[in-house]
N, C-alpha and C positions, 0 to 999 in steps of 0.2 A: 193706626192707618199704615198700610204697607210701605208707602214711600216716605212717611213722616213718623217713624216709630216714637219719637219724643214729643209728638204733637205739633200743631201748627202755631208758630209764634205770631203774635198780633202784628198786622201790617205786612206779613209775608204772603205771597200768593200760594194757594194750596197746590201742592205737587200733583194732585189728582184732578185738577181743572184742565180740561182739554182745550185745544186752540179754538174750538167752537163755543167755549165757555159753558160746557156741560160737565157734570161730575162723572168721572169714570167709575166711581164706586156706587152710583145710584142703583138701588135694587139689590145690593150685595150686603152680606152680613158684616163686612169690614167697615161699612159706612158708620161713622161715629154717631151716637145718639144726638149729639148737639146739632149735627147737620140734618139728620132726618126729622128732628123736632122743629126745625126752623120753618115757620109757615109765612109765606110772603103776605104783606099787607100794603095798603096804599101808603101808609106812613113810611114803611121800609123802602118801598120801591121808588116813591116819588114819581116824577114824570120823565126821568131819563136815567140812563145807566150811571151817569156821573153822580146824580143825587143818591141813587142806591148805594154806590160805593162810599160816598160820604157817610151815609147812615151806618153801613157796616163798619167803617173805620171808627166811628164814635162808639159803637157797641164793643169793639175789640179793646178800646182804651179804657172803658169803664172799670173792669176788674183790676187794672193796674194801679199801683200807688200814684196818686196825683192825677188819675184819669178822670 
């Protein structure tokens, strides 16, 4: 990722997320496969932005030791 050459650490906001909460890499070859492969679902999105962020936080912690 151009602004995050070492990758995005869990819990850190992506540097490519715009103030409007859109991805500035959307549709570009630099967009990581993990991002383009992420398909929204009712489980993931919940009924609010806060629920969606909680889900994403849990997913980011899973690959970590003790996650």
